[in-house]
C-alpha positions as CSV (number, residue, x, y, z in Angstrom):
1,M,0.0,0.0,0.0
2,K,2.8,2.3,0.9
3,N,4.6,1.6,-2.4
4,I,1.4,2.4,-4.3
5,F,1.1,5.7,-2.5
6,I,4.8,6.6,-3.3
7,L,4.3,5.7,-6.9
8,T,1.1,7.7,-7.1
9,C,3.0,10.7,-5.6
10,F,5.8,10.3,-8.1
11,L,3.4,10.2,-11.1
12,F,1.5,13.2,-9.8
13,N,4.8,15.2,-9.4
14,S,5.9,14.3,-12.9
15,V,2.7,15.5,-14.4
16,L,2.9,18.7,-12.3
17,N,6.5,19.3,-13.4
18,F,5.3,19.1,-17.0
19,A,2.5,21.5,-16.4
20,Q,4.8,23.9,-14.6
21,N,7.3,24.0,-17.4
22,I,4.9,24.0,-20.4
23,R,2.9,27.2,-20.8
24,D,-0.3,26.8,-22.9
25,F,-1.0,30.2,-24.5
26,S,-4.0,31.3,-26.5
27,A,-3.2,32.7,-30.0
28,E,-3.6,36.2,-28.6
29,K,-1.2,35.7,-25.6
30,F,1.2,33.8,-27.8
31,N,1.4,36.8,-30.3
32,D,1.9,39.2,-27.4
33,A,4.7,37.1,-25.9
34,L,6.5,37.0,-29.3
35,K,6.6,40.7,-29.4
36,N,8.4,41.0,-26.1
37,N,10.6,37.9,-26.2
38,T,13.9,37.0,-28.0
39,G,13.1,33.3,-27.8
40,I,13.0,30.8,-30.6
41,I,9.8,29.9,-32.5
42,L,9.5,26.2,-33.6
43,D,7.0,24.9,-36.1
44,V,6.6,21.2,-35.9
45,R,4.3,20.6,-38.8
46,T,5.1,18.6,-41.9
47,S,6.6,20.1,-45.1
48,K,3.3,19.9,-46.8
49,E,1.6,21.8,-44.0
50,L,4.3,24.5,-44.2
51,S,3.3,25.5,-47.7
52,S,0.3,27.3,-46.2
53,G,2.7,29.7,-44.4
54,I,4.6,29.9,-41.1
55,I,4.8,32.4,-38.3
56,K,7.6,34.9,-39.1
57,N,11.1,33.7,-38.0
58,A,9.9,30.2,-37.2
59,S,12.4,27.4,-37.3
60,T,10.9,24.2,-38.7
61,I,11.4,20.5,-37.6
62,D,8.7,17.9,-38.6
63,F,7.4,16.3,-35.4
64,Y,7.2,13.0,-37.4
65,D,10.8,13.1,-38.4
66,K,12.6,10.1,-36.9
67,R,15.4,12.5,-35.9
68,F,13.1,15.1,-34.3
69,K,14.5,14.6,-30.8
70,S,18.1,14.7,-32.1
71,K,17.5,17.9,-34.1
72,A,15.5,19.6,-31.4
73,S,18.4,19.0,-28.9
74,K,20.5,21.4,-31.0
75,I,18.2,24.4,-30.2
76,Q,19.7,26.8,-27.6
77,K,18.3,25.6,-24.3
78,E,18.7,28.9,-22.5
79,K,16.0,30.5,-24.8
80,T,12.3,30.5,-24.4
81,I,10.9,28.1,-27.0
82,F,7.5,28.9,-28.7
83,V,6.1,25.8,-30.3
84,Y,3.1,25.3,-32.6
85,C,1.6,22.9,-35.0
86,R,-1.8,22.8,-36.8
87,S,-4.1,22.3,-33.8
88,G,-1.9,22.3,-30.7
89,S,-1.7,18.5,-30.1
90,R,1.6,17.6,-31.8
91,S,3.2,20.8,-30.5
92,Y,2.2,19.9,-26.9
93,Q,3.8,16.5,-27.3
94,A,6.9,18.3,-28.8
95,C,6.9,20.5,-25.7
96,K,7.1,17.4,-23.5
97,I,10.1,16.1,-25.5
98,L,11.8,19.5,-25.1
99,I,11.3,19.3,-21.4
100,D,12.9,15.9,-21.4
101,L,15.8,17.3,-23.3
102,G,16.4,19.9,-20.6
103,F,14.6,22.9,-21.9
104,T,13.1,24.9,-19.0
105,D,10.8,27.5,-20.6
106,V,8.5,26.1,-23.3
107,V,5.3,27.7,-24.6
108,N,2.7,25.8,-26.6
109,L,0.2,27.6,-29.0
110,K,-3.1,26.4,-27.8
111,G,-5.3,25.6,-30.8
112,G,-2.3,25.7,-33.1
113,I,-2.0,27.7,-36.3
114,V,-5.7,27.3,-36.9
115,S,-6.4,29.6,-33.9
116,W,-3.7,31.9,-35.0
117,K,-5.3,32.3,-38.5
118,K,-8.8,32.9,-36.9
119,L,-7.5,36.0,-35.3
120,G,-6.0,37.2,-38.6
121,Y,-2.4,37.2,-37.5
122,P,0.1,37.2,-40.4
123,L,2.0,34.3,-41.9
124,E,4.9,34.2,-44.3
125,D,6.2,31.8,-46.9
126,V,8.7,29.3,-45.7
127,V,12.2,29.9,-47.1
128,I,14.5,26.9,-47.1
129,S,17.2,26.9,-49.8
130,D,17.6,23.7,-51.9
131,S,21.0,25.0,-53.0
132,E,22.6,24.4,-49.7
133,E,25.9,22.5,-49.8
134,T,25.3,18.8,-49.1
135,Q,29.0,17.8,-48.6
136,Q,29.8,15.1,-46.0
137,L,33.1,15.3,-44.2
138,S,34.6,12.6,-42.1
139,V,36.6,13.6,-39.1
140,S,39.8,12.7,-40.8
141,D,38.9,14.8,-43.9
142,F,38.2,17.8,-41.7
143,E,41.4,17.3,-39.8
144,Q,43.3,17.3,-43.0
145,V,41.5,20.6,-43.9
146,L,42.7,22.0,-40.6
147,R,46.3,20.9,-41.3
148,K,46.3,22.6,-44.7
149,N,45.0,25.9,-43.4
150,N,46.5,28.1,-40.7
151,V,43.3,29.7,-39.6
152,V,39.9,28.1,-40.2
153,F,36.5,29.6,-39.2
154,I,33.5,27.2,-39.2
155,D,29.8,28.0,-38.9
156,F,28.1,24.8,-37.8
157,H,24.4,25.1,-38.8
158,T,21.2,23.5,-40.0
159,L,18.7,24.4,-42.8
160,W,15.8,24.5,-40.4
161,C,17.3,26.9,-38.0
162,V,16.2,30.5,-38.5
163,P,19.1,32.1,-36.5
164,C,21.4,30.1,-38.8
165,R,19.7,31.5,-41.9
166,K,20.0,35.0,-40.5
167,L,23.8,34.5,-40.0
168,S,24.2,33.0,-43.4
169,P,24.8,36.3,-45.4
170,V,27.3,37.6,-42.8
171,I,29.3,34.4,-43.2
172,D,29.2,34.6,-47.0
173,A,30.4,38.2,-46.9
174,L,33.2,37.4,-44.6
175,K,34.1,34.4,-46.8
176,N,34.7,36.7,-49.7
177,E,36.5,39.3,-47.7
178,Y,38.9,37.0,-46.1
179,K,39.3,34.4,-48.9
180,S,43.1,34.8,-49.1
181,K,43.6,34.9,-45.4
182,V,41.2,32.6,-43.6
183,L,39.3,29.5,-44.7
184,I,35.6,30.3,-43.8
185,E,33.1,27.5,-44.3
186,R,29.5,26.6,-43.3
187,I,28.9,23.0,-42.3
188,N,25.4,21.5,-42.1
189,I,25.4,19.2,-39.1
190,D,22.4,17.3,-40.4
191,N,24.7,16.0,-43.2
192,N,27.7,15.7,-40.9
193,I,26.5,14.0,-37.8
194,A,29.8,12.1,-37.0
195,L,31.8,15.4,-37.3
196,S,29.4,17.4,-35.3
197,N,29.4,14.8,-32.5
198,F,33.2,14.6,-32.6
199,Y,33.4,18.4,-32.0
200,N,30.5,18.4,-29.5
201,I,28.3,20.7,-31.5
202,N,25.2,20.8,-29.1
203,S,23.4,23.8,-30.5
204,V,23.1,25.8,-33.7
205,P,24.5,28.1,-34.9
206,T,27.9,27.3,-33.3
207,L,30.8,29.2,-34.5
208,V,34.3,27.8,-34.1
209,L,37.7,29.2,-34.8
210,F,40.7,26.9,-35.3
211,K,44.3,28.0,-35.5
212,N,47.2,25.6,-36.2
213,S,44.7,22.7,-36.1
214,K,43.6,23.7,-32.6
215,E,40.2,25.0,-31.5
216,I,40.9,28.4,-29.9
217,W,37.4,30.0,-29.8
218,R,33.8,28.9,-29.8
219,Y,30.4,30.8,-29.6
220,N,26.9,29.5,-29.6
221,G,24.3,31.8,-31.3
222,I,24.4,34.9,-33.5
223,I,27.3,37.4,-33.3
224,S,27.8,40.5,-35.3
225,K,30.0,40.8,-38.4
226,F,32.1,43.4,-36.6
227,E,32.9,41.0,-33.7
228,I,33.8,38.2,-36.1
229,K,36.1,40.5,-38.0
230,K,37.8,41.6,-34.8
231,L,38.4,38.0,-33.9
232,L,39.8,37.0,-37.3
233,D,42.1,40.0,-37.5
234,T,43.4,39.3,-34.0
235,N,44.4,35.8,-35.1
236,L,45.9,36.3,-38.5
């Protein structure tokens, strides 16, 4: 009897912890929160559903993707995560997974994108480039690249990550500006799982500077072009 009581208390506390960490917001409250928060928006619908439009600046990971948990684990955990799907069911399940992964501030859009549309809130077309490099590098291949180049700057990213896409033009501009001085590349970790695991890439974007084949600097998140230039110039 005592064991049953303990088990009941444990299950109750587990459910309570989920409830405390997952905030269920109406479309109106969700929209207001987005205006005053620098968190990450996550759309967990299928690619077919995305064609109807997404909330501005939303990252996209299909909840039914067999690698959903692995991909979601790369999102910055210190951020508030705003999650939505079509009706709010999948997104709530996704929120539970995020809590299991160690996220502490997760918001679910109650009623999903359907409730969002009913209030006339805007959507935008999803933009995911199909021209993204799909090269796959082994750890040994990458180490050879490091040996051949004195200074190497890498942007570890994914296609579904909006902060990564915002950083992309900055990296491209720097690549042209420093092409004779620094090797600057973008590596899609979804295509290079072994490499990203070897270098402990736990969130995206992750920027890493190597010098003489050794990692000397790392930053998780977006950083300004000015700050990157200052870093590169210091290490030339």
